N, C-alpha and C positions, 0 to 999 in steps of 0.2 A: 106744485105738489097737490094732489087731490086729497081731500079729507073724507074719511069714512066714519060716520057717527054710530056709536053703539050705546045701548040703554042698560047694559049689564056690566058686571065687573070685568068680564073678559069675553072673547069670541074665539072660536077655533079658526085655524087657517082655512079649512074647507068652507066654513060659513062665510068667512071674510071674502073669499074669492067670488062667491055668489053675490054677496052684498055689493061688491065693488064692480060688478058686471064683467069680470074676467071670464067667468063661465056662466052658462045659463041654467044648469041644474046642479044640485048637490052631488049627484051620482058621477058627474064628470071630474070631481075634485081628485079622486084617487089616481086617475091617469094623468091629470093636468100637473100635479105636483111632481110626478116622476119625469114627465117630458119637458117641463118648463123650468128655466132657472129662476128661482125665487130666493130672495135674501130678506131676512128679518134682522133689523139693526146691524146690518153689515155682515151677517153670518148666513151662509148657505143653509137652506131649510127645505126638507122634502117630506115632513110629517104633516099630514092634513089635520091632525089633532092638536098641533102646537097651539097653545093658548096665547092669544094676543091681548094686550092690555092697552089702555090709553097711553099715548106718547110713543108707542112702537112705530117704527118706520118700516114699511114693506115695499120692496122693489120687485116688480114682476116683469120679466123680460117680455117686451112687445106691448106692455100695457102701461108702464110708467111707475111712478113712485107714489105711495099713499101713506098718510098718517092716520093712525087710529085715534079718535077723540071721543070723549064722553059727552053725552047730551046733558 
């Protein structure tokens, strides 16, 4: 499982996708979340504004599983 480090209390799913290198620009997030199967803590998710906090587990089809951790 890959770890993604954040410096704030939370990060949005759209920001997370860019930080984890699943997408190259923030503008791609809108389409990516609609076209790609994403799970947050085992629940399907398609809202790019979903807030992720440390300890959340994100599975992105084709990219693997990530854990959000605090710095």
